[in-house]
Backbone bond lengths (Angstrom), bond angles and torsions (degrees), N, CA, C in turn:
res aa  C-N    CA-C-N  psi(-1)  N-CA   C-N-CA  omega(-1)  CA-C   N-CA-C  phi
1 M - - - 1.467 - - 1.560 110.26 -
2 E 1.324 117.35 -46.84 1.411 123.06 179.73 1.521 113.08 -63.14
3 I 1.339 116.51 -42.04 1.452 117.44 179.17 1.564 108.69 -67.95
4 N 1.294 117.33 -36.27 1.471 118.59 178.11 1.527 110.36 -61.99
5 L 1.383 118.66 -35.85 1.474 120.23 177.17 1.469 109.12 -68.13
6 Y 1.304 117.84 -44.85 1.499 122.61 -179.60 1.544 108.23 -62.16
7 N 1.235 118.15 -39.78 1.511 119.18 174.85 1.473 114.93 -63.50
8 H 1.289 117.04 -27.07 1.462 119.12 177.24 1.518 110.79 -66.35
9 L 1.288 114.22 -34.25 1.504 118.17 174.12 1.518 112.95 -70.96
10 T 1.335 118.21 -43.90 1.423 120.63 -175.17 1.548 116.03 -80.13
11 I 1.350 116.39 -14.40 1.438 118.85 175.82 1.552 113.00 -59.11
12 F 1.377 114.54 -23.25 1.451 119.38 -179.27 1.513 112.39 -90.28
13 G 1.402 116.10 -9.01 1.403 120.98 -179.79 1.519 111.26 137.16
14 S 1.365 115.65 165.86 1.448 121.61 178.28 1.530 114.68 -83.69
15 F 1.326 114.89 -15.05 1.432 120.70 -173.09 1.576 109.40 -158.26
16 Y 1.321 118.82 114.34 1.422 119.32 -176.61 1.544 109.54 -157.14
17 A 1.334 113.43 151.00 1.475 120.52 -178.43 1.541 110.16 -92.23
18 T 1.261 113.86 155.11 1.539 121.33 172.16 1.533 108.10 -110.68
19 K 1.343 110.66 175.85 1.451 117.99 177.92 1.544 109.80 -81.62
20 H 1.254 116.97 -14.09 1.540 118.24 179.96 1.495 107.04 -69.25
21 K 1.360 114.77 130.03 1.464 116.39 -173.37 1.577 110.04 -152.30
22 M 1.319 111.86 141.98 1.454 121.57 165.24 1.530 109.67 -89.22
23 H 1.315 116.76 131.66 1.487 120.59 -175.69 1.494 110.36 -99.50
24 D 1.325 120.31 -3.01 1.461 119.67 -171.71 1.546 108.84 -134.90
25 T 1.301 115.84 52.08 1.524 119.63 -170.48 1.552 107.99 -69.05
26 E 1.297 122.86 -39.80 1.420 123.84 -178.95 1.596 110.29 -64.30
27 D 1.315 118.21 -45.43 1.414 122.26 174.40 1.532 111.46 -58.07
28 F 1.323 117.34 -43.86 1.432 123.94 -178.82 1.527 108.32 -62.60
29 V 1.311 119.28 -48.89 1.484 120.49 176.64 1.499 112.76 -57.54
30 N 1.343 115.43 -44.91 1.471 117.43 179.98 1.517 112.53 -62.57
31 W 1.345 116.25 -38.48 1.392 119.84 179.27 1.528 113.34 -67.48
32 T 1.303 119.70 -34.96 1.467 123.64 174.39 1.489 109.40 -66.03
33 E 1.262 119.84 -41.50 1.443 122.33 -175.33 1.524 111.25 -71.55
34 E 1.381 116.46 -32.13 1.475 120.82 -179.67 1.519 113.19 -80.08
35 N 1.346 116.05 -24.80 1.427 117.90 -170.27 1.520 114.51 -112.22
36 F 1.373 121.07 -15.38 1.400 123.89 -171.88 1.489 107.77 -137.81
37 D 1.376 114.53 163.72 1.522 121.57 176.31 1.483 109.12 -109.00
38 Y 1.308 112.71 117.38 1.474 120.50 170.57 1.543 108.91 -66.86
39 V 1.290 118.28 137.30 1.475 121.98 -179.63 1.560 108.98 -116.85
40 R 1.323 111.57 159.72 1.437 117.64 -179.09 1.492 113.00 -57.41
41 Y 1.355 116.52 129.89 1.457 121.16 178.13 1.602 105.06 -84.38
42 N 1.299 114.13 123.18 1.514 120.79 -175.22 1.535 108.99 50.48
43 P 1.363 114.10 72.05 1.455 121.14 -174.21 1.538 113.52 -61.12
44 R 1.305 120.19 -7.75 1.464 121.27 176.52 1.491 110.89 -75.93
45 K 1.304 118.46 -12.30 1.470 121.29 -179.53 1.519 108.59 -115.27
46 D 1.341 118.45 135.86 1.464 122.57 -178.60 1.501 110.57 -88.41
47 I 1.286 117.80 71.08 1.434 126.23 -177.75 1.527 107.96 -123.98
48 N 1.335 116.70 143.35 1.446 120.35 -179.28 1.514 116.32 -75.10
49 R 1.311 112.48 62.00 1.499 121.14 -178.91 1.517 110.17 -124.62
50 Y 1.282 117.01 131.38 1.452 121.00 -177.94 1.527 109.89 -132.58
51 G 1.404 113.49 160.07 1.439 115.81 -177.11 1.426 111.98 -138.90
52 L 1.362 119.55 160.51 1.426 124.54 170.17 1.518 107.71 -139.12
53 S 1.330 117.76 117.83 1.451 119.00 -169.11 1.601 113.01 -70.89
54 I 1.246 115.97 138.86 1.430 127.03 168.58 1.483 111.72 -94.13
55 T 1.297 118.64 -38.62 1.387 124.88 167.77 1.487 112.12 -129.38
56 S 1.296 123.05 145.10 1.413 126.81 -177.88 1.480 111.20 -143.53
57 L 1.354 113.70 -174.72 1.513 116.86 179.65 1.515 112.07 -69.49
58 D 1.404 117.09 -37.53 1.469 121.33 -171.78 1.544 111.60 -127.04
59 G 1.334 117.56 11.14 1.455 120.73 -173.46 1.481 115.79 76.95
60 G 1.377 116.91 12.90 1.461 121.28 179.44 1.432 110.08 -100.01
61 L 1.368 114.99 173.12 1.484 120.72 -174.10 1.473 115.40 -119.33
62 S 1.339 116.31 25.37 1.451 121.57 176.68 1.459 114.30 -67.97
63 G 1.292 118.95 -26.12 1.475 124.62 -177.83 1.552 111.32 78.39
64 I 1.376 115.31 8.73 1.440 120.33 179.93 1.493 106.91 -110.30
65 P 1.335 118.32 121.14 1.524 126.04 -6.11 1.573 111.67 -99.99
66 D 1.320 118.84 16.53 1.422 118.03 -167.27 1.641 112.06 -73.39
67 L 1.332 116.47 -16.00 1.469 118.07 177.60 1.582 108.59 -104.30
68 D 1.326 116.79 2.54 1.448 121.20 179.26 1.531 108.85 -93.75
69 S 1.299 114.43 173.86 1.519 118.33 166.89 1.550 109.28 -74.21
70 L 1.371 115.75 116.36 1.445 120.12 -175.24 1.579 107.90 -63.42
71 L 1.318 113.41 -41.51 1.534 118.86 -177.38 1.590 107.35 -57.67
72 E 1.276 117.31 -50.32 1.476 121.07 -176.07 1.571 110.48 -72.24
73 Y 1.300 114.75 -38.86 1.524 116.86 177.99 1.509 112.25 -63.12
74 N 1.349 113.83 -45.52 1.496 118.24 -179.40 1.474 110.88 -64.69
75 F 1.334 119.99 -38.50 1.463 120.95 178.78 1.511 110.50 -66.36
76 Q 1.351 120.31 -40.65 1.465 123.90 -178.87 1.504 113.25 -69.95
77 H 1.321 116.75 -37.23 1.473 122.42 -173.75 1.509 114.55 -104.43
78 G 1.247 116.53 -0.53 1.491 117.31 -178.60 1.502 115.73 67.88
79 T 1.308 117.71 26.95 1.485 123.34 -175.62 1.534 109.30 -103.39
80 K 1.271 116.93 173.17 1.515 121.55 -177.87 1.520 109.17 -133.68
81 Y 1.333 119.65 39.01 1.441 118.88 179.50 1.532 108.23 -67.95
82 R 1.385 106.96 145.49 1.457 118.38 172.64 1.528 109.76 -120.24
83 E 1.343 118.41 158.18 1.416 121.81 -177.37 1.594 112.25 -54.47
84 K 1.341 112.37 -33.18 1.498 113.28 -173.66 1.553 110.01 -82.20
85 D 1.292 119.15 3.19 1.409 119.93 176.50 1.596 112.43 -81.85
86 F 1.317 115.48 -12.46 1.437 120.38 -175.66 1.544 112.55 -98.71
87 R 1.324 113.83 81.79 1.474 118.32 -170.47 1.498 113.82 -122.34
88 E 1.369 117.33 -6.04 1.425 117.03 -177.86 1.518 112.84 -79.07
89 P 1.359 116.21 126.95 1.494 118.20 -177.43 1.547 110.38 -65.05
90 T 1.302 117.96 140.21 1.500 124.90 175.16 1.539 106.70 -94.04
91 P 1.344 117.43 173.13 1.427 120.35 173.62 1.555 115.03 -52.07
92 V 1.302 117.00 -30.58 1.457 122.67 -177.92 1.518 111.71 -63.13
93 Y 1.317 113.82 -34.01 1.505 119.34 -179.71 1.549 110.96 -57.66
94 F 1.305 116.67 -31.49 1.476 118.56 -166.89 1.571 114.86 -90.17
95 W 1.378 115.83 9.29 1.434 115.64 164.51 1.520 109.18 -57.00
96 P 1.367 117.04 131.04 1.471 118.20 -166.87 1.460 115.33 -56.52
97 S 1.333 121.02 -47.41 1.471 119.00 -177.31 1.516 113.15 -69.81
98 L 1.325 117.73 -29.21 1.434 119.28 177.23 1.522 108.69 -71.99
99 K 1.312 117.51 -47.15 1.405 123.69 -178.12 1.544 110.74 -56.74
100 A 1.354 115.97 -41.06 1.383 119.77 -177.91 1.586 116.05 -61.02
101 I 1.364 113.36 -35.50 1.426 116.62 178.13 1.444 118.00 -84.96
102 L 1.407 112.93 -19.16 1.488 119.39 -178.03 1.502 114.17 -96.73
103 D 1.322 115.94 -24.49 1.473 119.24 -179.20 1.549 113.33 -51.74
104 P 1.249 120.10 -45.57 1.493 121.40 -176.60 1.527 113.64 -57.86
105 I 1.379 114.07 -24.04 1.507 117.45 -179.21 1.481 111.98 -124.05
106 Q 1.354 118.01 18.95 1.482 124.50 -171.46 1.507 110.33 -53.20
107 K 1.353 115.64 -45.21 1.439 118.14 -175.10 1.509 114.86 -68.07
108 H 1.308 116.31 -11.46 1.455 123.55 -179.54 1.551 113.52 -99.74
109 I 1.299 116.75 -3.10 1.468 121.72 -173.28 1.537 110.23 -97.70
110 F 1.339 116.22 136.28 1.528 119.96 178.38 1.445 108.37 -145.21
111 R 1.314 119.60 159.74 1.409 129.54 175.50 1.529 110.88 35.41
112 S 1.282 116.83 63.99 1.427 123.38 -177.12 1.502 109.09 -121.49
113 H 1.393 114.10 150.97 1.479 121.24 -170.07 1.570 113.18 -160.45
114 I 1.326 111.01 169.51 1.456 115.56 166.00 1.491 107.39 -94.73
115 L 1.318 119.26 136.89 1.456 124.92 172.98 1.500 106.53 -102.71
116 R 1.355 114.89 130.98 1.464 120.24 170.25 1.571 106.83 -115.25
117 I 1.306 113.95 119.97 1.508 119.29 -177.12 1.546 106.38 -106.86
118 D 1.280 118.35 104.44 1.458 122.17 179.45 1.515 108.34 -80.35
119 I 1.365 114.25 172.90 1.500 118.74 -177.74 1.534 110.89 -55.66
120 G 1.316 115.55 130.44 1.444 121.81 -177.49 1.501 113.91 83.95
121 G 1.309 117.67 -2.81 1.460 120.57 177.90 1.517 107.87 -76.55
122 F 1.352 114.38 149.26 1.449 118.29 178.71 1.560 109.57 -162.17
123 F 1.297 116.65 162.80 1.411 126.82 164.34 1.528 108.98 -117.79
124 P 1.335 118.00 125.38 1.452 119.84 -175.06 1.593 110.48 -72.74
125 P 1.290 119.17 166.35 1.466 120.03 178.86 1.587 113.07 -55.86
126 H 1.288 111.14 126.15 1.476 117.15 -179.53 1.529 113.68 -157.02
127 R 1.320 115.38 171.70 1.415 119.66 171.15 1.523 106.94 -124.72
128 D 1.330 117.47 151.90 1.417 120.58 -175.43 1.535 111.89 -91.18
129 F 1.324 119.32 -9.81 1.443 120.19 178.60 1.524 109.91 -133.59
130 Y 1.301 113.47 153.80 1.465 120.55 -177.52 1.558 107.99 -136.02
131 G 1.340 115.78 147.47 1.433 118.14 175.41 1.514 113.70 66.42
132 R 1.351 114.92 -148.01 1.475 118.35 -176.00 1.557 110.75 -99.78
133 R 1.379 118.29 1.48 1.399 117.88 -179.43 1.524 113.22 -90.50
134 V 1.289 113.19 99.83 1.494 119.70 178.01 1.493 105.52 -129.04
135 D 1.317 115.46 106.42 1.486 122.79 -173.55 1.485 116.09 -125.33
136 S 1.331 116.10 8.24 1.435 123.44 179.84 1.523 108.84 -153.19
137 F 1.408 113.63 178.23 1.417 118.46 175.31 1.481 107.94 -147.76
138 R 1.367 114.13 168.85 1.458 119.58 -175.12 1.534 112.78 -110.94
139 I 1.283 114.32 135.50 1.484 123.18 171.79 1.492 107.00 -115.92
140 I 1.378 119.83 137.56 1.422 121.84 174.94 1.512 106.92 -125.86
141 I 1.290 115.15 138.69 1.453 122.01 174.41 1.571 105.58 -120.60
142 P 1.302 118.65 104.81 1.498 124.63 176.20 1.502 109.37 -64.37
143 L 1.299 120.13 131.04 1.488 120.96 -176.94 1.500 112.40 -108.52
144 L 1.335 114.28 -50.53 1.486 118.27 -173.30 1.529 109.50 -154.95
145 N 1.375 116.58 136.88 1.487 122.71 170.94 1.517 111.47 57.57
146 C 1.324 118.52 46.40 1.452 122.94 -172.80 1.522 113.36 -106.39
147 N 1.353 116.71 6.03 1.515 118.60 -173.28 1.501 109.66 -113.37
148 P 1.353 116.03 159.19 1.442 124.08 174.33 1.573 107.32 -66.40
149 P 1.388 112.83 159.21 1.405 130.67 5.46 1.527 117.55 -86.09
150 N 1.316 114.97 -8.61 1.413 116.42 -174.24 1.550 116.00 -80.60
151 F 1.366 112.28 -38.86 1.424 114.97 175.86 1.552 106.69 -119.63
152 T 1.332 115.17 139.25 1.506 117.44 -171.85 1.518 108.97 -133.74
153 F 1.347 117.45 125.09 1.384 126.11 172.02 1.485 110.64 -115.04
154 L 1.374 113.87 110.60 1.474 118.93 -177.98 1.555 109.71 -100.32
155 H 1.317 114.68 133.29 1.461 123.28 -179.80 1.506 108.18 -123.28
156 E 1.325 116.16 103.83 1.482 121.34 -165.12 1.560 107.33 55.57
157 D 1.331 116.51 -119.50 1.427 117.73 -177.21 1.553 115.21 -101.73
158 K 1.313 113.66 14.67 1.525 119.16 -175.67 1.551 111.20 -115.34
159 I 1.363 113.02 137.65 1.495 119.57 176.07 1.560 101.47 -88.04
160 L 1.316 115.34 128.29 1.434 120.19 -177.61 1.604 110.46 -88.97
161 N 1.302 115.61 139.84 1.458 120.97 173.83 1.560 108.37 -118.44
162 W 1.293 115.27 135.64 1.429 122.19 -168.88 1.574 111.62 -118.48
163 Q 1.261 116.21 153.56 1.474 124.17 166.36 1.460 106.16 -106.29
164 E 1.294 115.17 116.48 1.496 121.51 -172.87 1.539 111.26 -60.69
165 G 1.283 113.02 137.40 1.455 119.43 178.89 1.471 116.11 95.26
166 H 1.374 117.68 -25.75 1.470 120.17 179.65 1.537 111.21 -75.30
167 M 1.304 115.70 145.33 1.446 124.11 174.76 1.561 109.30 -81.84
168 Y 1.323 118.68 126.68 1.443 119.77 -176.22 1.588 108.43 -125.09
169 F 1.336 111.16 141.44 1.470 116.72 165.58 1.515 109.48 -88.30
170 V 1.353 116.80 132.84 1.399 121.28 176.73 1.537 109.74 -129.61
171 D 1.344 118.18 122.26 1.431 122.53 -179.28 1.530 108.91 -74.16
172 T 1.365 118.88 87.59 1.395 122.10 -179.72 1.505 115.66 -85.25
173 A 1.379 118.12 11.25 1.385 120.66 162.47 1.527 111.25 -69.27
174 K 1.363 115.12 -20.69 1.468 119.82 -179.35 1.601 103.71 -90.68
175 M 1.364 110.56 159.55 1.476 117.92 -177.23 1.522 108.84 -62.74
176 H 1.323 115.87 136.51 1.513 120.27 176.40 1.554 107.82 -152.77
177 Y 1.315 115.40 154.37 1.454 124.00 174.72 1.508 111.00 -155.95
178 L 1.277 118.32 164.46 1.458 121.33 -175.60 1.530 109.23 -150.60
179 F 1.329 114.49 157.68 1.535 118.60 174.84 1.511 107.54 -159.93
180 N 1.342 113.07 156.27 1.457 120.26 178.46 1.570 108.56 -119.33
181 T 1.296 119.26 128.98 1.390 122.80 176.14 1.513 112.39 -113.73
182 N 1.330 116.10 7.99 1.454 123.39 -174.97 1.522 109.73 -98.64
183 K 1.356 115.12 153.83 1.483 116.35 176.94 1.498 112.07 -78.63
184 N 1.377 118.27 -13.04 1.393 121.08 173.51 1.539 111.64 -90.72
185 P 1.323 117.33 133.16 1.442 119.60 -177.42 1.535 111.35 -64.34
186 A 1.287 120.55 152.09 1.460 124.70 169.13 1.546 107.10 -103.38
187 Y 1.292 112.35 139.51 1.492 119.96 178.11 1.459 110.97 -123.13
188 M 1.379 114.65 135.68 1.417 119.24 172.35 1.534 109.75 -148.20
189 I 1.296 116.50 156.43 1.470 123.03 177.02 1.558 105.28 -96.74
190 V 1.302 116.49 131.02 1.477 121.46 170.65 1.480 112.58 -113.99
191 L 1.342 120.46 115.93 1.432 122.10 -176.68 1.564 107.00 -109.29
192 N 1.305 115.92 133.56 1.477 122.59 165.99 1.478 107.79 -99.32
193 V 1.382 113.46 128.75 1.460 116.90 -170.15 1.599 109.29 -131.48
194 D 1.254 114.65 133.49 1.444 120.86 -179.60 1.546 108.70 -55.18
195 L 1.346 117.37 140.61 1.448 120.51 175.96 1.531 106.63 -78.59
196 H 1.313 116.55 85.67 1.442 123.88 -175.41 1.489 110.99 -129.87
197 E 1.323 120.29 141.03 1.526 121.45 -176.20 1.451 110.21 -53.04
198 E 1.335 121.85 -40.26 1.446 121.14 -175.78 1.491 111.87 -63.43
199 A 1.344 116.31 -44.86 1.463 120.41 179.02 1.535 111.02 -67.11
200 I 1.353 119.00 -39.56 1.373 120.98 178.37 1.512 114.58 -62.51
201 D 1.388 113.35 -43.18 1.494 118.76 177.64 1.545 106.96 -60.13
202 Y 1.332 118.56 -43.37 1.487 121.14 -176.11 1.534 110.00 -56.40
203 V 1.307 117.17 -35.50 1.464 121.26 179.46 1.518 111.59 -79.71
204 T 1.356 117.77 -57.01 1.401 120.88 -170.60 1.576 115.08 -73.28
205 E 1.288 115.43 -21.39 1.453 115.36 175.29 1.475 114.52 -85.53
206 A 1.330 115.44 2.89 1.508 120.43 177.45 1.423 112.02 -123.85
207 I 1.303 120.76 20.74 1.450 122.88 178.35 1.540 111.04 -57.87
208 R 1.364 114.06 136.08 1.447 118.90 173.43 1.557 109.58 -88.57
209 Y 1.343 110.58 133.71 1.508 116.42 -178.78 1.520 112.45 -106.80
210 Q 1.330 116.08 -1.56 1.440 120.92 176.86 1.545 111.32 -134.26
């Protein structure tokens, strides 16, 4: 059943934009930088990647442990956190244009954040799912400085080009990686979303065709 739901998303493509859009992405990014502290994404690795939580365990912005490796954090602390435990909206969620497009699927969103990729920052080639367990999907909202040649997001053998502010479905079960060679940070929102019919309809019924 879960694979069938995921296939309903991918039948339209591996990468596509929807009509859901933030129209003030630069203002939003500036607001986050002025009012909050981005923290190291996966602090166990010395890579220029930072995050700001949109949902977390308690609605806080410490990034602990939602921006850490849950596997390593759980092993070190004897905890059993799962990605779906991180559902409480943080103050970042309530930026009006972001809240407006997330509210319809808010109950399906978990462990979501803004990623800031500074110069030299990267994610190596990887897939977000393994085996037969696929119970969620990824939505990305590019915010600022997300296009080539300075910032590059590769999805299998294709370089992705984004329109900032639009909500995109990306099939991250496929191999993907990204890197920033620019002095200006790249910002994007990464949403983890339950594989639920309501959330799937919200995406697929609003696909942009132009």
